[in-house]
C-alpha positions as CSV (number, residue, x, y, z in Angstrom):
1,M,66.3,16.7,24.5
2,S,63.9,16.8,21.5
3,S,64.5,19.4,18.9
4,L,60.8,20.4,19.0
5,R,61.2,21.7,22.5
6,G,59.9,25.4,22.5
7,R,59.1,25.2,18.9
8,R,55.7,26.5,17.5
9,L,54.1,23.9,15.2
10,V,50.9,24.2,13.5
11,V,48.8,21.0,13.2
12,T,46.2,21.2,10.3
13,R,44.0,18.0,11.1
14,Q,41.0,17.3,13.0
15,K,41.8,15.8,16.5
16,S,39.5,12.9,15.5
17,Q,42.1,12.2,12.6
18,T,45.3,13.0,14.3
19,Q,45.6,9.7,16.6
20,G,47.0,12.0,19.3
21,L,49.6,13.9,17.0
22,A,49.1,17.0,18.9
23,E,49.6,15.4,22.2
24,R,52.7,13.6,20.8
25,L,54.2,16.8,19.7
26,S,53.3,18.5,23.0
27,A,55.2,15.7,25.0
28,L,58.2,16.4,23.0
29,G,58.1,19.8,24.3
30,A,56.5,21.8,21.3
31,S,53.8,24.5,21.5
32,V,51.1,23.1,19.3
33,I,48.9,25.4,17.5
34,E,45.8,23.5,16.3
35,V,44.5,24.8,12.9
36,P,42.1,22.1,11.5
37,A,41.8,23.0,7.8
38,I,39.3,20.5,6.6
39,E,36.2,18.8,8.3
40,I,35.0,15.2,7.4
41,V,31.3,15.2,6.6
42,P,29.1,12.6,4.5
43,P,28.7,13.0,1.0
44,T,25.5,14.9,-0.4
45,D,24.1,11.5,-1.8
46,L,24.6,8.2,0.4
47,G,22.6,6.3,-2.0
48,P,25.6,4.6,-4.0
49,L,27.4,3.9,-1.0
50,D,24.3,2.1,0.7
51,A,23.7,0.2,-2.5
52,A,27.0,-1.0,-2.5
53,L,27.1,-2.0,1.0
54,E,23.9,-3.7,0.9
55,E,25.2,-5.9,-2.0
56,L,28.8,-6.6,-0.6
57,D,28.6,-10.2,-2.0
58,R,28.9,-8.8,-5.4
59,Y,32.4,-7.9,-4.7
60,D,35.6,-9.8,-4.4
61,W,37.8,-6.9,-2.7
62,V,37.1,-3.8,-0.6
63,V,39.7,-1.3,-1.1
64,L,40.3,1.3,1.8
65,T,42.3,4.1,1.2
66,S,42.1,6.2,4.3
67,A,41.0,6.0,7.9
68,N,37.9,8.4,6.9
69,A,36.9,5.7,4.5
70,V,36.9,3.2,7.3
71,N,34.8,5.3,9.6
72,A,32.4,6.3,6.9
73,V,31.8,2.8,6.0
74,L,31.4,1.5,9.6
75,S,29.0,4.5,10.2
76,R,26.7,3.4,7.2
77,L,26.6,-0.4,7.9
78,T,25.6,0.7,11.3
79,V,22.4,2.6,9.9
80,L,21.7,-0.2,7.5
81,G,21.6,-2.5,10.4
82,R,24.3,-4.8,8.7
83,Y,27.0,-6.6,10.9
84,P,30.2,-4.8,10.8
85,K,32.3,-7.2,8.6
86,L,33.9,-6.4,5.1
87,S,35.6,-9.5,4.4
88,G,33.9,-13.0,3.3
89,P,34.5,-16.5,2.2
90,A,35.2,-15.0,-1.4
91,R,36.0,-11.4,-0.6
92,R,39.1,-9.6,0.5
93,V,40.1,-6.3,2.2
94,A,43.1,-4.5,0.9
95,S,44.5,-1.3,2.9
96,V,46.8,1.5,1.6
97,G,48.8,1.7,4.8
98,P,49.4,1.5,8.3
99,A,47.0,4.2,9.6
100,T,44.2,3.0,7.6
101,T,44.7,-0.7,8.7
102,A,44.8,0.3,12.3
103,A,41.6,2.1,11.7
104,L,40.1,-1.1,10.3
105,K,41.3,-3.1,13.1
106,A,39.6,-0.8,15.4
107,S,36.4,-0.6,13.4
108,F,36.1,-4.2,12.3
109,P,38.0,-6.4,14.4
110,E,36.9,-9.6,12.6
111,D,38.5,-8.4,9.4
112,R,42.0,-9.0,8.4
113,V,44.0,-6.9,5.7
114,A,44.8,-9.5,2.8
115,L,46.9,-6.8,1.1
116,E,49.0,-3.8,1.9
117,P,51.8,-2.0,0.1
118,E,55.3,-2.8,1.9
119,G,56.8,0.7,1.9
120,E,55.0,3.2,-0.4
121,F,51.5,4.1,1.4
122,R,49.6,5.7,-1.4
123,A,47.8,4.7,-4.9
124,K,51.0,3.8,-6.4
125,G,52.2,1.5,-3.7
126,L,48.8,-0.2,-3.5
127,L,48.6,-0.8,-7.3
128,A,52.2,-2.1,-7.2
129,A,50.9,-4.7,-4.6
130,F,47.9,-5.6,-6.7
131,T,50.3,-6.5,-9.5
132,E,50.7,-9.9,-8.0
133,Q,46.9,-10.5,-7.9
134,K,44.7,-12.0,-10.6
135,L,42.2,-9.2,-11.1
136,R,40.7,-9.7,-14.6
137,G,37.2,-9.8,-14.2
138,R,37.2,-9.3,-10.4
139,R,34.8,-6.6,-8.8
140,I,36.3,-4.0,-6.6
141,L,34.7,-1.4,-4.2
142,V,36.4,1.5,-3.5
143,P,34.7,3.8,-0.8
144,A,36.5,7.0,-1.1
145,S,36.3,10.8,-0.8
146,T,34.3,12.8,-3.2
147,E,37.5,14.7,-4.0
148,A,39.5,11.3,-4.5
149,R,42.1,11.1,-7.3
150,Q,41.6,8.6,-9.9
151,E,45.1,7.1,-10.0
152,L,44.1,4.0,-8.0
153,P,40.7,3.0,-9.9
154,V,42.2,3.9,-13.5
155,G,45.2,1.5,-12.6
156,L,43.0,-1.3,-11.2
157,R,40.9,-1.1,-14.3
158,E,43.8,-1.3,-16.5
159,M,44.8,-4.7,-14.5
160,G,41.4,-5.8,-15.7
161,A,39.1,-5.2,-12.7
162,V,35.5,-4.0,-12.7
163,V,35.8,-1.0,-10.1
164,D,32.9,0.7,-8.4
165,V,34.0,3.8,-6.8
166,V,31.5,5.4,-4.5
167,A,31.4,8.6,-2.2
168,A,32.0,7.8,1.3
169,Y,32.8,11.1,2.6
170,K,33.7,14.5,1.6
171,T,36.1,17.4,3.0
172,I,34.9,20.9,3.6
173,E,36.4,23.7,5.0
174,P,35.4,24.3,8.9
175,P,33.5,27.4,9.9
176,H,36.1,30.2,10.9
177,L,38.9,28.5,9.1
178,G,40.1,32.0,7.8
179,E,40.1,33.4,11.1
180,A,42.1,30.4,12.8
181,V,44.7,30.6,9.8
182,T,45.1,34.4,10.3
183,R,45.6,34.2,14.1
184,A,48.2,31.6,13.5
185,L,50.1,33.5,11.0
186,D,50.0,36.7,13.1
187,Q,51.3,34.7,16.0
188,G,54.0,33.1,13.9
189,F,55.2,29.7,14.2
190,D,58.3,27.4,13.0
191,L,56.5,24.7,11.1
192,A,53.2,23.5,9.9
193,L,52.4,19.8,9.5
194,F,50.2,18.7,6.7
195,A,48.8,15.1,6.0
196,S,46.7,15.5,2.8
197,P,46.5,17.7,-0.2
198,S,43.0,19.0,0.6
199,A,44.4,20.2,4.0
200,V,47.0,22.2,2.0
201,E,44.6,23.6,-0.3
202,A,42.2,24.7,2.3
203,F,44.9,26.3,4.5
204,T,46.4,28.0,1.8
205,R,43.4,29.5,0.2
206,S,42.8,31.1,3.7
207,A,46.4,32.4,4.0
208,G,46.1,33.9,0.3
209,E,49.5,35.9,-0.5
210,R,50.8,35.1,3.1
211,A,51.1,31.4,2.4
212,K,54.2,31.8,0.1
213,G,57.2,30.5,1.5
214,L,55.8,29.1,4.8
215,P,57.9,26.4,6.4
216,V,56.1,23.1,6.4
217,A,56.7,19.4,6.9
218,V,54.1,17.0,5.0
219,I,53.2,13.3,4.7
220,G,54.1,11.8,1.6
221,P,54.6,12.5,-2.2
222,T,51.0,13.4,-2.9
223,T,50.9,16.1,-0.2
224,E,54.3,17.3,-1.1
225,A,53.2,18.0,-4.7
226,A,50.2,19.8,-3.5
227,A,52.2,22.0,-1.0
228,R,55.0,22.8,-3.6
229,T,52.3,23.9,-6.2
230,A,50.7,26.0,-3.4
231,G,54.1,28.0,-3.0
232,L,54.9,26.5,0.5
233,D,58.5,25.8,1.6
234,V,58.7,21.9,2.0
235,R,61.4,21.2,4.5
236,G,60.5,17.6,5.0
237,V,58.4,14.8,3.7
238,A,57.6,12.0,5.9
239,S,58.5,8.5,4.7
240,P,56.6,6.1,5.0
241,S,53.6,8.1,5.0
242,T,52.6,7.7,8.7
243,L,51.9,10.2,11.5
244,E,54.9,8.7,13.6
245,A,57.2,9.5,10.7
246,L,55.6,12.9,10.4
247,V,56.6,13.6,14.0
248,A,60.1,12.3,13.4
249,T,60.5,14.4,10.1
250,A,59.4,17.6,12.2
251,E,62.2,16.6,14.7
252,R,64.6,16.5,11.8
253,V,63.5,19.7,10.4
254,M,63.8,21.5,13.6
255,A,67.3,20.0,14.3
256,K,68.6,21.7,11.3
257,A,66.8,24.9,11.9
């Protein structure tokens, strides 16, 4: 019997992002409280992304750091009337990890990931994977969030690459997030699950002082750092940084509770 049976878990991702996370937890017997903390929307200015996609042949690499980036790129290619394919005779695709690769395979079935970290599915791991590539003078396109951290592009430039980071999407707080967070806090829960720093920041901003010490499980060290900074009680960190590992982490945490 799963240690999640009868436990109340808060899921903070949009259903479109969870790949069935709530359903997996429910199947293990958990009572799931869905509180989407962020919403993915297009950036204010789509011009730079459109321009980059219209001139894909300028690039040697397209680097994808999230499923959201994959979805945003597909959406714009469709609007632009371009064939949904990112790789080319002299252009390769890199992915930050399994979730992003799965999104790529679903949206761009003719593309193949040429480079992916072996275990650390974040910027640091992707940079490590790139160390074996000849990047001096290579042009790299990174479609990313408007709030994306700079570790990846900075690291690629230090390797000699010419990097264009273009806004592909941005995250906003959903309407009535404060009400949803307050309702979850009033009901009480055993564990909240977070898969991005932006979700942590939005949730804790709405929770205010009530966020201090809340028990959470998170994906990866980047989200862990955001959670600790916000005063959350990090009980478990999923490794690798996948939703499957996050479910397993939640089970381990609840088995000890």
